[in-house]
One Martini backbone bead per residue (centre of mass of N, CA, C, O) as a GRO file, in nm:
protein
  325
    1MET     BB    1   1.300   2.380  -1.943
    2ASP     BB    2   1.187   2.111  -1.836
    3SER     BB    3   1.118   2.218  -1.549
    4GLU     BB    4   0.925   2.439  -1.642
    5LEU     BB    5   0.720   2.259  -1.777
    6LYS     BB    6   0.637   2.101  -1.519
    7GLU     BB    7   0.536   2.349  -1.356
    8GLU     BB    8   0.288   2.407  -1.562
    9ILE     BB    9   0.153   2.167  -1.458
   10PRO     BB   10  -0.147   2.078  -1.356
   11VAL     BB   11  -0.236   2.027  -1.001
   12HIS     BB   12  -0.499   1.865  -0.823
   13GLU     BB   13  -0.628   1.877  -0.494
   14GLU     BB   14  -0.791   1.609  -0.305
   15PHE     BB   15  -1.030   1.543  -0.046
   16ILE     BB   16  -1.188   1.237   0.025
   17LEU     BB   17  -1.462   1.016   0.068
   18CYS     BB   18  -1.372   0.662   0.075
   19GLY     BB   19  -1.524   0.415   0.230
   20GLY     BB   20  -1.478   0.613   0.501
   21ALA     BB   21  -1.205   0.747   0.392
   22GLU     BB   22  -0.949   0.936   0.378
   23THR     BB   23  -0.848   1.090   0.056
   24GLN     BB   24  -0.591   1.138  -0.170
   25VAL     BB   25  -0.605   1.335  -0.480
   26LEU     BB   26  -0.405   1.362  -0.776
   27LYS     BB   27  -0.454   1.589  -1.059
   28CYS     BB   28  -0.334   1.566  -1.381
   29GLY     BB   29  -0.460   1.831  -1.519
   30PRO     BB   30  -0.770   2.004  -1.608
   31TRP     BB   31  -0.923   1.757  -1.489
   32THR     BB   32  -1.161   1.713  -1.204
   33ASP     BB   33  -1.454   1.605  -1.350
   34LEU     BB   34  -1.546   1.320  -1.513
   35PHE     BB   35  -1.835   1.234  -1.424
   36HIS     BB   36  -1.983   1.533  -1.515
   37ASP     BB   37  -1.846   1.538  -1.796
   38GLN     BB   38  -2.016   1.609  -2.124
   39SER     BB   39  -1.810   1.694  -2.305
   40VAL     BB   40  -1.624   1.664  -2.600
   41LYS     BB   41  -1.338   1.710  -2.432
   42ARG     BB   42  -1.349   1.459  -2.295
   43PRO     BB   43  -1.169   1.220  -2.210
   44LYS     BB   44  -1.116   0.858  -2.285
   45LEU     BB   45  -0.876   0.858  -2.065
   46LEU     BB   46  -0.718   0.704  -1.768
   47ILE     BB   47  -0.443   0.755  -1.559
   48PHE     BB   48  -0.376   0.516  -1.287
   49ILE     BB   49  -0.222   0.549  -0.972
   50ILE     BB   50  -0.076   0.291  -0.758
   51PRO     BB   51   0.079   0.268  -0.480
   52GLY     BB   52   0.269   0.192  -0.242
   53ASN     BB   53   0.440   0.126   0.072
   54PRO     BB   54   0.359   0.399   0.133
   55GLY     BB   55   0.052   0.583   0.023
   56PHE     BB   56   0.192   0.855  -0.111
   57SER     BB   57   0.092   1.052  -0.368
   58ALA     BB   58   0.308   1.286  -0.364
   59PHE     BB   59   0.557   1.112  -0.465
   60TYR     BB   60   0.418   1.098  -0.779
   61VAL     BB   61   0.422   1.375  -0.921
   62PRO     BB   62   0.671   1.373  -1.113
   63PHE     BB   63   0.576   1.122  -1.268
   64ALA     BB   64   0.298   1.231  -1.363
   65LYS     BB   65   0.411   1.475  -1.518
   66ALA     BB   66   0.589   1.320  -1.717
   67LEU     BB   67   0.357   1.148  -1.837
   68TYR     BB   68   0.177   1.381  -1.931
   69SER     BB   69   0.384   1.504  -2.126
   70LEU     BB   70   0.445   1.237  -2.300
   71THR     BB   71   0.115   1.232  -2.372
   72ASN     BB   72   0.047   1.531  -2.470
   73ARG     BB   73  -0.181   1.624  -2.266
   74ARG     BB   74  -0.448   1.425  -2.320
   75PHE     BB   75  -0.433   1.286  -2.028
   76PRO     BB   76  -0.514   1.195  -1.728
   77VAL     BB   77  -0.325   1.192  -1.409
   78TRP     BB   78  -0.388   0.979  -1.134
   79THR     BB   79  -0.349   0.983  -0.770
   80ILE     BB   80  -0.380   0.754  -0.498
   81SER     BB   81  -0.429   0.700  -0.186
   82HIS     BB   82  -0.428   0.535   0.088
   83ALA     BB   83  -0.604   0.434   0.333
   84GLY     BB   84  -0.476   0.620   0.606
   85HIS     BB   85  -0.213   0.788   0.460
   86ALA     BB   86  -0.400   1.052   0.471
   87LEU     BB   87  -0.445   1.389   0.590
   88ALA     BB   88  -0.629   1.650   0.627
   89PRO     BB   89  -0.617   1.954   0.663
   90LYS     BB   90  -0.796   2.167   0.861
   91ASP     BB   91  -0.851   2.369   0.594
   92LYS     BB   92  -0.964   2.112   0.444
   93LYS     BB   93  -1.193   1.989   0.236
   94ILE     BB   94  -1.417   1.715   0.238
   95LEU     BB   95  -1.527   1.525  -0.015
   96THR     BB   96  -1.850   1.427  -0.142
   97THR     BB   97  -2.070   1.178  -0.258
   98SER     BB   98  -2.367   1.033  -0.305
   99GLU     BB   99  -2.253   0.752  -0.356
  100ASP     BB  100  -2.064   0.738  -0.104
  101SER     BB  101  -2.274   0.805   0.118
  102ASN     BB  102  -2.448   0.533   0.042
  103ALA     BB  103  -2.222   0.366   0.106
  104GLN     BB  104  -2.053   0.128   0.241
  105GLU     BB  105  -1.835   0.056   0.456
  106ILE     BB  106  -1.523  -0.069   0.457
  107LYS     BB  107  -1.385  -0.347   0.556
  108ASP     BB  108  -1.085  -0.315   0.660
  109ILE     BB  109  -0.953  -0.062   0.492
  110TYR     BB  110  -0.636  -0.085   0.595
  111GLY     BB  111  -0.619  -0.338   0.455
  112LEU     BB  112  -0.576  -0.531   0.186
  113ASN     BB  113  -0.872  -0.566   0.095
  114GLY     BB  114  -0.967  -0.273   0.153
  115GLN     BB  115  -0.778  -0.131  -0.056
  116ILE     BB  116  -0.904  -0.255  -0.304
  117GLU     BB  117  -1.197  -0.152  -0.256
  118HIS     BB  118  -1.118   0.148  -0.251
  119LYS     BB  119  -1.039   0.168  -0.556
  120LEU     BB  120  -1.310   0.070  -0.669
  121ALA     BB  121  -1.484   0.291  -0.536
  122PHE     BB  122  -1.356   0.526  -0.684
  123LEU     BB  123  -1.426   0.442  -0.974
  124ARG     BB  124  -1.735   0.432  -0.934
  125THR     BB  125  -1.758   0.755  -0.817
  126HIS     BB  126  -1.527   0.914  -1.040
  127VAL     BB  127  -1.566   0.716  -1.297
  128PRO     BB  128  -1.664   0.640  -1.586
  129LYS     BB  129  -1.754   0.338  -1.725
  130ASP     BB  130  -1.645   0.419  -2.032
  131MET     BB  131  -1.362   0.467  -1.930
  132LYS     BB  132  -1.057   0.429  -2.003
  133LEU     BB  133  -0.773   0.231  -1.873
  134VAL     BB  134  -0.462   0.298  -1.699
  135LEU     BB  135  -0.267   0.097  -1.499
  136ILE     BB  136  -0.041   0.182  -1.213
  137GLY     BB  137   0.162  -0.035  -1.032
  138HIS     BB  138   0.340  -0.017  -0.720
  139SER     BB  139   0.423  -0.282  -0.589
  140ILE     BB  140   0.146  -0.335  -0.414
  141GLY     BB  141  -0.012  -0.203  -0.651
  142SER     BB  142   0.009  -0.460  -0.828
  143TYR     BB  143  -0.171  -0.638  -0.659
  144PHE     BB  144  -0.419  -0.458  -0.673
  145THR     BB  145  -0.449  -0.469  -0.980
  146LEU     BB  146  -0.502  -0.772  -1.010
  147GLN     BB  147  -0.750  -0.778  -0.815
  148MET     BB  148  -0.928  -0.583  -0.979
  149LEU     BB  149  -0.939  -0.768  -1.232
  150LYS     BB  150  -1.065  -1.010  -1.081
  151ARG     BB  151  -1.328  -0.870  -0.960
  152ILE     BB  152  -1.341  -0.671  -1.239
  153PRO     BB  153  -1.316  -0.770  -1.559
  154GLU     BB  154  -1.489  -0.519  -1.695
  155LEU     BB  155  -1.282  -0.332  -1.683
  156PRO     BB  156  -1.158  -0.067  -1.902
  157VAL     BB  157  -0.868  -0.208  -1.954
  158ILE     BB  158  -0.587  -0.172  -2.172
  159ARG     BB  159  -0.360  -0.125  -1.941
  160ALA     BB  160  -0.096  -0.277  -1.725
  161PHE     BB  161   0.144  -0.167  -1.482
  162LEU     BB  162   0.405  -0.355  -1.313
  163LEU     BB  163   0.609  -0.216  -1.069
  164PHE     BB  164   0.787  -0.381  -0.882
  165PRO     BB  165   0.630  -0.661  -0.811
  166THR     BB  166   0.441  -0.752  -0.515
  167ILE     BB  167   0.295  -1.084  -0.583
  168GLU     BB  168   0.506  -1.258  -0.406
  169ARG     BB  169   0.692  -1.380  -0.155
  170MET     BB  170   0.752  -1.149   0.058
  171SER     BB  171   0.879  -1.294   0.317
  172GLU     BB  172   1.126  -1.423   0.131
  173SER     BB  173   1.252  -1.178   0.089
  174PRO     BB  174   1.505  -0.992   0.195
  175ASN     BB  175   1.313  -0.772   0.322
  176GLY     BB  176   1.096  -0.967   0.439
  177ARG     BB  177   1.279  -1.100   0.660
  178ILE     BB  178   1.285  -0.830   0.819
  179ALA     BB  179   0.980  -0.724   0.824
  180THR     BB  180   0.810  -0.949   0.947
  181PRO     BB  181   0.882  -0.928   1.254
  182LEU     BB  182   0.817  -0.625   1.279
  183LEU     BB  183   0.509  -0.630   1.160
  184CYS     BB  184   0.400  -0.901   1.319
  185TRP     BB  185   0.544  -0.900   1.620
  186PHE     BB  186   0.629  -0.565   1.667
  187ARG     BB  187   0.395  -0.364   1.607
  188TYR     BB  188   0.314  -0.245   1.894
  189VAL     BB  189   0.587  -0.126   1.951
  190LEU     BB  190   0.584   0.070   1.716
  191TYR     BB  191   0.333   0.224   1.796
  192VAL     BB  192   0.418   0.326   2.076
  193THR     BB  193   0.682   0.462   1.994
  194GLY     BB  194   0.559   0.655   1.787
  195TYR     BB  195   0.363   0.795   1.978
  196LEU     BB  196   0.567   0.893   2.197
  197LEU     BB  197   0.752   1.058   1.992
  198LEU     BB  198   0.530   1.222   1.801
  199LYS     BB  199   0.292   1.348   1.956
  200PRO     BB  200   0.466   1.575   2.122
  201CYS     BB  201   0.559   1.688   1.867
  202PRO     BB  202   0.594   1.960   1.709
  203GLU     BB  203   0.488   2.065   1.406
  204THR     BB  204   0.740   2.229   1.323
  205ILE     BB  205   0.942   1.999   1.359
  206LYS     BB  206   0.813   1.793   1.170
  207SER     BB  207   0.816   1.972   0.917
  208LEU     BB  208   1.124   2.009   0.907
  209LEU     BB  209   1.200   1.709   0.885
  210ILE     BB  210   1.041   1.645   0.628
  211ARG     BB  211   1.161   1.852   0.436
  212ARG     BB  212   1.453   1.757   0.464
  213GLY     BB  213   1.408   1.465   0.373
  214LEU     BB  214   1.285   1.533   0.092
  215GLN     BB  215   1.529   1.684  -0.017
  216VAL     BB  216   1.731   1.451  -0.004
  217MET     BB  217   1.521   1.260  -0.189
  218ASN     BB  218   1.376   1.438  -0.409
  219LEU     BB  219   1.041   1.483  -0.300
  220GLU     BB  220   0.979   1.774  -0.320
  221ASN     BB  221   0.662   1.947  -0.329
  222GLU     BB  222   0.350   2.102  -0.332
  223PHE     BB  223   0.251   1.797  -0.186
  224SER     BB  224   0.385   1.748   0.067
  225PRO     BB  225   0.374   1.508   0.320
  226LEU     BB  226   0.315   1.631   0.648
  227ASN     BB  227   0.193   1.331   0.767
  228ILE     BB  228   0.417   1.110   0.794
  229LEU     BB  229   0.440   1.155   1.131
  230GLU     BB  230   0.174   1.023   1.178
  231PRO     BB  231   0.070   0.770   1.372
  232PHE     BB  232  -0.179   0.685   1.206
  233CYS     BB  233  -0.031   0.642   0.929
  234LEU     BB  234   0.194   0.450   1.027
  235ALA     BB  235   0.008   0.229   1.139
  236ASN     BB  236  -0.131   0.165   0.864
  237ALA     BB  237   0.126   0.087   0.712
  238ALA     BB  238   0.205  -0.148   0.907
  239TYR     BB  239  -0.057  -0.309   0.883
  240LEU     BB  240  -0.034  -0.360   0.580
  241GLY     BB  241   0.249  -0.490   0.584
  242GLY     BB  242   0.171  -0.738   0.755
  243GLN     BB  243  -0.031  -0.853   0.546
  244GLU     BB  244   0.160  -0.885   0.317
  245MET     BB  245   0.346  -1.099   0.445
  246MET     BB  246   0.104  -1.313   0.492
  247GLU     BB  247  -0.069  -1.296   0.193
  248VAL     BB  248   0.175  -1.254  -0.011
  249VAL     BB  249   0.256  -1.556  -0.180
  250LYS     BB  250   0.083  -1.641  -0.427
  251ARG     BB  251   0.066  -1.641  -0.747
  252ASP     BB  252  -0.183  -1.521  -0.983
  253ASP     BB  253  -0.208  -1.705  -1.261
  254GLU     BB  254  -0.501  -1.683  -1.351
  255THR     BB  255  -0.510  -1.371  -1.386
  256ILE     BB  256  -0.268  -1.342  -1.569
  257LYS     BB  257  -0.376  -1.519  -1.802
  258GLU     BB  258  -0.641  -1.354  -1.857
  259HIS     BB  259  -0.454  -1.057  -1.878
  260LEU     BB  260  -0.178  -1.068  -2.038
  261CYS     BB  261  -0.223  -0.872  -2.293
  262LYS     BB  262  -0.229  -0.606  -2.072
  263LEU     BB  263   0.047  -0.679  -1.942
  264THR     BB  264   0.324  -0.516  -1.755
  265PHE     BB  265   0.637  -0.619  -1.644
  266TYR     BB  266   0.875  -0.467  -1.393
  267TYR     BB  267   1.195  -0.557  -1.313
  268GLY     BB  268   1.461  -0.577  -1.095
  269THR     BB  269   1.818  -0.626  -1.017
  270ILE     BB  270   1.797  -0.453  -0.712
  271ASP     BB  271   1.545  -0.609  -0.560
  272PRO     BB  272   1.452  -0.691  -0.223
  273TRP     BB  273   1.135  -0.759  -0.286
  274CYS     BB  274   1.194  -0.865  -0.604
  275PRO     BB  275   1.382  -1.077  -0.718
  276LYS     BB  276   1.517  -1.212  -1.003
  277GLU     BB  277   1.382  -1.496  -0.966
  278TYR     BB  278   1.091  -1.394  -1.011
  279TYR     BB  279   1.133  -1.321  -1.302
  280GLU     BB  280   1.225  -1.602  -1.406
  281ASP     BB  281   0.968  -1.755  -1.326
  282ILE     BB  282   0.755  -1.585  -1.492
  283LYS     BB  283   0.898  -1.610  -1.766
  284LYS     BB  284   0.871  -1.920  -1.784
  285ASP     BB  285   0.548  -1.932  -1.745
  286PHE     BB  286   0.535  -1.647  -1.946
  287PRO     BB  287   0.683  -1.615  -2.247
  288GLU     BB  288   0.449  -1.425  -2.392
  289GLY     BB  289   0.499  -1.201  -2.208
  290ASP     BB  290   0.539  -0.866  -2.075
  291ILE     BB  291   0.857  -0.924  -1.940
  292ARG     BB  292   1.077  -0.717  -1.758
  293LEU     BB  293   1.424  -0.616  -1.730
  294CYS     BB  294   1.617  -0.408  -1.589
  295GLU     BB  295   1.908  -0.205  -1.734
  296LYS     BB  296   1.949   0.059  -1.502
  297ASN     BB  297   1.942   0.019  -1.191
  298ILE     BB  298   1.662   0.047  -1.077
  299PRO     BB  299   1.494   0.096  -0.804
  300HIS     BB  300   1.218   0.036  -0.631
  301ALA     BB  301   1.235   0.355  -0.552
  302PHE     BB  302   1.197   0.539  -0.830
  303ILE     BB  303   1.077   0.821  -0.712
  304ILE     BB  304   1.353   0.954  -0.631
  305HIS     BB  305   1.535   0.938  -0.941
  306PHE     BB  306   1.330   0.774  -1.188
  307ASN     BB  307   1.082   0.910  -1.330
  308GLN     BB  308   1.160   0.955  -1.628
  309GLU     BB  309   1.234   0.664  -1.708
  310MET     BB  310   0.950   0.539  -1.644
  311ALA     BB  311   0.785   0.728  -1.826
  312ASP     BB  312   0.921   0.655  -2.088
  313MET     BB  313   0.846   0.356  -2.094
  314ILE     BB  314   0.538   0.390  -2.085
  315ALA     BB  315   0.491   0.583  -2.323
  316ASP     BB  316   0.616   0.395  -2.536
  317SER     BB  317   0.412   0.153  -2.481
  318LEU     BB  318   0.143   0.350  -2.549
  319LYS     BB  319   0.141   0.460  -2.838
  320ASP     BB  320  -0.056   0.272  -2.989
  321ASP     BB  321  -0.301   0.299  -2.800
  322LEU     BB  322  -0.323   0.621  -2.805
  323SER     BB  323  -0.360   0.655  -3.121
  324LYS     BB  324  -0.671   0.534  -3.094
  325MET     BB  325  -0.805   0.782  -2.906
   0.00000   0.00000   0.00000
């Protein structure tokens, strides 16, 4: 019954041009154009999911559906891909807005700073200024969320959830010590190898491999990202990862302190990207903050098997806020 309910939830896919980059947006709920909707039935709040790296929004569809259902289908739940991590199929139209067409292209849009500006550009051009926001950042999406609050403090954010947050000392983490040399020193070897192996591979073979892999990881859905094995997308994910290792070093305590009342941090006990000591450090520095340690052994990549558990936690935390909307 529960699975049938989730299947009935409408999810609309769009490919847009945002800051000069193709971007996939998956919109959970019946609302597809909040910017021009002036009806009395227009929701007052948007739940906005910012993924980790790689930033494939399709991976988050089951999580978005669960969250939409748990919030009584009252509010849209949208997920955005990172710039350069999704390519529109050849038969899919790429939408543009007059605001985005007139905007300047974002410098280094596939890098760390560019990805932050990419999300802000989307909110400026596709979400009304007076619409309340709940931001959900996963992994590096948590870093983006903090930076968005820092750059535009007046964003109407009522809550922000930072899930398994990679917001500091990434290269020093257990996974970071492995990823740093690969992404920073051998990046071009990865590029060339990926290009030589994947470019000649027939689309049917790549599609078969992707579908099989997604089935094994329980990630297959109606928007399965069939361009995961595109050298262009993989190169952009590796490029972003390299910048993460080099630049996500010091925790931004000033921004955390300024917005602490609306922040919820959720750390894992078995997370090799942000180990338990990072939780202990931030908990000690901000004892009054809503900083939680997972008690269910949920892994960093919660979207593989733990969508419902994370959606339950967030929906429960939002009850009081949403009851006032």
